[in-house]
VEXTI-751577 format. One record per residue: z, x, y of N, C-alpha, C in turn; residue in one letter. Coordinates in Angstrom, 3 decimals, m for minus. Atoms other than C-alpha are relative to their C-alpha. Example, Ala and Ser with C-alpha at 12.3 -4.5 7.8 and 13.67 -1.06 7.14 Angstrom:
BEGIN
0.000_0.890_m1.190_7.800_12.300_m4.500_0.000_0.900_1.200_a
m0.060_m0.820_m1.190_7.140_13.670_m1.060_0.730_m0.770_1.090_s
This chain:
BEGIN
0.822_0.044_m1.208_m8.223_10.334_m15.146_0.009_m1.414_0.568_m
m0.048_1.304_m0.661_m8.017_7.519_m12.609_m1.357_m0.685_m0.021_s
1.220_0.798_m0.085_m10.569_4.778_m12.890_m0.198_m0.501_1.425_r
0.087_0.542_m1.361_m9.750_3.395_m9.444_m0.248_1.143_0.975_i
0.374_m1.031_m0.976_m11.367_5.405_m6.656_0.628_m0.245_1.371_k
m0.523_0.307_m1.336_m9.990_3.560_m3.614_0.628_m1.388_m0.006_k
m0.610_1.296_m0.296_m7.635_0.740_m2.600_0.004_m0.115_1.517_i
0.135_0.132_m1.457_m8.332_m0.594_0.883_0.168_m1.446_0.450_s
m0.065_1.320_m0.634_m8.000_m3.526_3.276_m0.567_0.143_1.406_a
0.532_0.017_m1.367_m9.552_m4.486_6.605_1.031_m0.658_0.909_i
m0.940_0.550_m0.974_m7.285_m5.029_9.609_m0.512_m1.318_0.566_g
0.391_1.338_m0.447_m7.267_m8.587_10.926_0.443_m0.361_1.417_t
m0.502_0.371_m1.327_m5.445_m8.503_14.274_0.118_1.199_0.924_r
m0.249_m1.023_m1.019_m5.108_m6.554_17.495_m0.919_1.200_m0.103_g
0.785_m1.240_0.037_m6.264_m2.935_17.633_m0.475_0.335_m1.403_k
0.360_m0.270_1.394_m6.436_m2.867_13.827_m1.164_m0.868_m0.482_a
1.029_0.946_0.435_m8.973_m5.712_13.657_m1.308_0.726_m0.312_k
1.266_m0.577_0.431_m12.041_m4.631_11.697_0.087_1.433_m0.513_g
m0.161_m1.387_0.474_m10.656_m1.173_10.839_0.375_0.011_m1.476_r
m0.324_m0.133_1.406_m10.470_m0.029_7.243_1.299_0.792_m0.173_e
m1.258_m0.644_0.364_m7.018_0.855_5.933_m0.120_0.408_m1.465_f
0.184_m0.551_1.340_m6.959_3.057_2.810_1.318_0.578_m0.527_i
m1.154_m0.634_0.646_m4.264_4.111_0.331_m0.279_1.493_m0.068_a
0.132_m1.464_m0.017_m3.825_7.849_0.921_1.262_0.608_m0.600_k
m1.198_m0.647_0.542_m1.505_10.199_m0.959_0.848_0.629_1.102_p
m0.902_m0.628_m0.952_1.553_11.530_0.851_m0.062_1.522_m0.141_d
0.011_m1.463_0.013_2.366_15.223_1.372_0.291_0.584_m1.390_s
m0.272_m0.451_1.368_3.488_15.442_m2.275_m1.020_m0.572_m0.982_q
1.132_0.518_0.784_0.217_13.868_m3.482_0.349_m1.249_m0.814_n
m0.396_1.251_0.646_1.845_10.510_m4.379_m0.396_m1.164_0.897_r
0.269_1.218_m0.755_0.863_6.997_m3.332_1.319_m0.740_0.167_f
m1.282_0.619_m0.332_3.681_5.104_m1.635_m0.123_m1.517_m0.021_v
m0.108_1.449_0.023_4.581_1.509_m2.387_1.408_m0.372_0.441_l
m1.307_0.487_m0.415_7.478_m0.592_m1.129_0.324_m1.251_m0.796_n
m0.441_1.210_0.690_9.489_m3.140_m3.090_0.044_m1.140_1.001_k
m0.103_1.193_m0.841_9.115_m6.625_m1.658_1.468_m0.409_0.068_k
m1.382_0.447_m0.190_12.377_m7.950_m0.255_0.004_m1.441_0.485_k
m0.167_1.363_m0.487_13.502_m11.519_0.254_0.402_0.041_1.461_a
m0.320_0.025_m1.422_13.849_m12.511_3.879_1.506_0.008_0.246_s
m1.464_m0.008_m0.139_17.596_m12.854_3.271_0.606_1.349_m0.361_t
m0.493_m1.323_0.393_17.867_m9.261_2.030_0.420_0.794_1.226_s
m0.456_m0.836_m1.107_19.792_m6.824_4.218_m0.844_1.258_0.133_k
0.861_m1.179_m0.049_17.351_m4.026_3.335_m1.382_m0.370_0.513_l
1.353_0.168_m0.501_14.117_m3.806_5.299_m0.975_0.509_m1.051_n
1.015_m0.406_0.976_10.967_m3.542_3.135_m0.427_1.442_0.190_t
0.526_m1.334_m0.272_10.018_m0.269_4.835_1.083_1.089_0.015_n
m1.059_m1.007_0.053_13.339_1.546_4.283_m0.192_0.907_m1.210_m
0.146_m0.980_1.079_13.530_4.644_2.056_0.491_m0.550_m1.341_a
m0.541_0.559_1.240_15.606_2.731_m0.515_m0.987_m0.934_m0.683_a
0.991_0.930_0.541_12.640_0.373_m1.000_m1.254_0.699_m0.503_s
1.226_m0.724_0.337_10.042_3.093_m1.619_m0.076_0.346_m1.482_k
0.311_m0.351_1.378_8.429_3.688_m5.004_m1.270_0.833_0.060_v
1.146_m0.919_m0.044_5.912_6.442_m5.762_m0.833_m0.109_m1.269_y
0.941_0.025_1.122_2.817_6.373_m7.974_m0.844_1.269_0.062_a
0.774_m1.246_0.010_0.950_9.487_m9.065_m1.505_m0.242_0.040_s
1.430_0.326_m0.042_m2.430_7.709_m9.329_m0.199_m1.386_0.600_t
0.316_1.340_m0.491_m4.176_4.687_m7.843_0.098_m1.025_m1.130_l
m0.140_0.914_1.136_m4.244_3.157_m11.342_1.461_m0.412_m0.184_d
m1.429_0.303_0.113_m0.449_3.398_m11.510_0.437_m0.899_1.156_e
m0.315_0.836_m1.166_m0.178_1.941_m7.996_m0.490_m1.430_m0.223_a
0.572_1.325_0.271_m2.439_m0.938_m9.040_0.862_m0.772_m1.004_y
m0.858_0.661_0.994_m0.266_m1.697_m12.092_1.293_m0.516_0.648_r
m1.192_0.469_m0.724_2.768_m1.926_m9.791_m0.337_m1.199_0.878_l
0.414_1.129_m0.839_0.879_m4.208_m7.386_m0.189_m1.270_m0.835_l
0.233_1.155_0.877_m0.039_m6.487_m10.318_1.284_m0.766_m0.317_e
m1.272_0.666_0.290_3.659_m7.268_m10.848_0.408_m0.952_1.124_t
m0.299_0.796_m1.195_3.708_m8.927_m7.388_1.400_0.297_0.557_d
m1.305_m0.407_m0.521_6.930_m7.043_m6.621_m0.116_1.129_1.019_q
0.211_m1.161_m0.863_5.365_m4.298_m4.473_m1.106_m0.227_1.018_y
1.041_m0.089_m1.035_3.307_m3.685_m1.328_m0.446_1.452_0.041_l
0.483_m1.370_m0.065_1.096_m0.617_m0.989_m0.162_0.422_1.455_i
0.161_m0.566_m1.339_1.102_1.614_2.081_m1.453_0.425_0.193_n
1.380_m0.350_m0.350_m2.348_1.906_3.686_m0.001_0.596_1.393_l
0.091_m0.629_m1.319_m3.444_3.939_6.708_m1.446_m0.058_0.473_v
1.348_m0.009_m0.571_m6.433_3.712_9.061_m0.231_1.359_0.660_c
0.298_m1.302_m0.610_m8.204_6.686_10.706_0.820_0.307_1.256_p
m0.813_m0.218_m1.205_m6.083_6.187_13.869_1.449_0.333_m0.343_l
m1.369_m0.300_0.421_m2.916_6.746_11.810_0.894_m1.224_m0.090_g
m0.770_1.234_0.097_m1.772_3.119_11.981_0.216_m0.331_m1.470_t
m0.333_0.323_1.384_m0.024_2.039_8.801_0.114_m1.509_m0.198_r
m0.122_1.411_0.362_m0.005_m1.294_6.986_0.519_m0.098_m1.421_a
m0.458_0.311_1.350_1.750_m2.731_3.945_m0.771_m1.227_m0.470_l
0.797_1.117_0.505_m0.418_m4.997_1.777_0.325_m0.290_m1.455_r
m0.171_0.418_1.388_0.044_m6.998_m1.420_m1.361_m0.013_m0.686_e
1.228_m0.077_0.780_m2.550_m7.081_m4.200_m1.049_m1.002_0.473_l
0.953_1.038_m0.419_m4.137_m10.333_m2.979_m0.736_0.357_1.292_a
0.576_m0.342_m1.306_m4.937_m8.679_0.388_m0.765_1.313_m0.003_k
0.708_m1.277_0.051_m6.577_m5.453_m0.835_m1.272_m0.116_m0.827_v
1.209_m0.155_0.822_m9.954_m4.467_m2.277_0.199_1.226_m0.868_s
m0.119_m1.106_0.940_m10.010_m2.244_m5.343_m1.412_0.465_m0.338_v
1.331_m0.573_0.199_m13.010_0.085_m5.699_0.033_0.943_m1.204_h
0.092_m0.826_1.208_m13.994_1.631_m9.050_m1.137_0.979_0.088_y
């Protein structure tokens, strides 16, 4: 059973400013993370080849702790954001 109940962040700019972004499962009930890429990499961080899936928020958190991943978050308007561990709040 997952200990973590929610991973979230607050938008800081533009239309997203002040809105809460939350990690939500995809259509297959998995949380989506993206491998961080060096700026010299030919692969974009948000490409399918960079995606990694976690079955729970606890598993997603363990991946974020490695500092090699960003988690996909979404706000109620459907806007998406990628955030690293230092930029999210973890709720138990």
